[in-house]
C-alpha positions as CSV (number, residue, x, y, z in Angstrom):
1,M,109.5,84.8,78.6
2,T,109.0,88.6,78.4
3,T,105.4,88.2,79.6
4,L,106.5,86.1,82.5
5,L,109.1,88.7,83.6
6,K,106.5,91.5,83.4
7,T,104.1,89.5,85.5
8,F,106.7,88.6,88.0
9,S,107.9,92.3,88.3
10,S,104.4,93.6,88.8
11,F,103.7,90.9,91.4
12,L,106.9,91.9,93.2
13,A,106.1,95.6,93.1
14,E,102.6,94.8,94.5
15,S,104.0,92.5,97.2
16,L,106.5,95.2,98.3
17,G,104.0,97.9,98.5
18,K,103.2,99.9,101.6
19,I,99.7,98.5,101.9
20,P,99.8,94.8,102.3
21,R,97.3,92.9,100.1
22,G,94.2,91.8,102.0
23,T,94.6,94.5,104.7
24,T,91.8,97.0,105.3
25,I,92.9,100.5,104.1
26,Q,93.4,102.7,107.1
27,K,93.9,106.5,107.5
28,K,97.7,106.0,107.6
29,H,97.5,104.4,104.1
30,I,95.8,107.3,102.3
31,S,99.0,108.7,100.9
32,D,99.9,105.2,99.5
33,V,96.7,104.4,97.8
34,A,97.8,105.8,94.5
35,D,101.0,103.7,94.6
36,A,99.1,100.6,95.6
37,M,96.6,101.0,92.7
38,T,99.4,101.7,90.2
39,N,101.3,98.6,91.1
40,S,98.3,96.4,91.5
41,H,96.5,94.1,89.0
42,L,94.0,96.9,88.2
43,D,93.2,96.9,84.5
44,K,95.5,99.4,82.7
45,K,92.5,100.9,80.8
46,V,90.8,101.8,84.0
47,L,94.1,103.0,85.5
48,A,94.5,105.3,82.5
49,K,91.1,106.9,83.1
50,I,91.6,107.8,86.8
51,S,93.8,110.2,88.7
52,F,94.7,110.5,92.4
53,D,94.8,113.7,94.4
54,N,95.6,113.4,98.2
55,D,92.6,111.4,99.4
56,A,90.4,111.5,96.3
57,I,90.2,109.4,93.2
58,Y,88.7,111.0,90.2
59,L,88.2,110.7,86.4
60,T,91.0,112.3,84.5
61,K,88.9,113.8,81.7
62,S,85.9,115.2,83.5
63,G,87.4,115.7,87.0
64,K,84.3,113.9,88.5
65,T,85.2,112.5,91.9
66,I,84.8,108.7,92.1
67,A,85.8,108.1,95.6
68,T,87.1,110.0,98.6
69,S,88.9,108.6,101.7
70,K,85.5,108.3,103.4
71,T,84.5,105.8,100.7
72,Y,87.3,103.3,101.3
73,V,89.1,104.0,104.6
74,G,88.1,101.3,107.1
75,K,85.7,99.7,104.7
76,M,87.7,98.2,101.9
77,D,90.9,96.4,101.3
78,T,93.0,96.9,98.1
79,D,91.1,94.1,96.3
80,D,87.7,95.7,97.1
81,L,88.9,99.1,96.0
82,I,90.1,97.5,92.7
83,K,86.7,95.9,92.2
84,F,85.0,99.2,93.0
85,L,87.1,101.2,90.6
86,T,86.7,98.6,87.8
87,K,82.9,98.6,88.3
88,T,82.6,102.4,88.5
89,V,85.0,103.3,85.6
90,K,83.9,101.6,82.4
């Protein structure tokens, strides 16, 4: 029952996010990308390894930039960004 509630609450948080799922990320969404990734189905191990700073996504330990807004704005939706981060951060 607890697992079901956690799944439902994460689904609800993702559904109520400012970036609708399946929508291409636009310039107006840049400030909401961190919130969208935090509330998404992104693997928690990957999420623990990355940090968000304005328009950049980088590795927490090394500070290496993984993606900037030029990488994902107009080119990816939230699912594509999740796949990209999962593939890039191992």
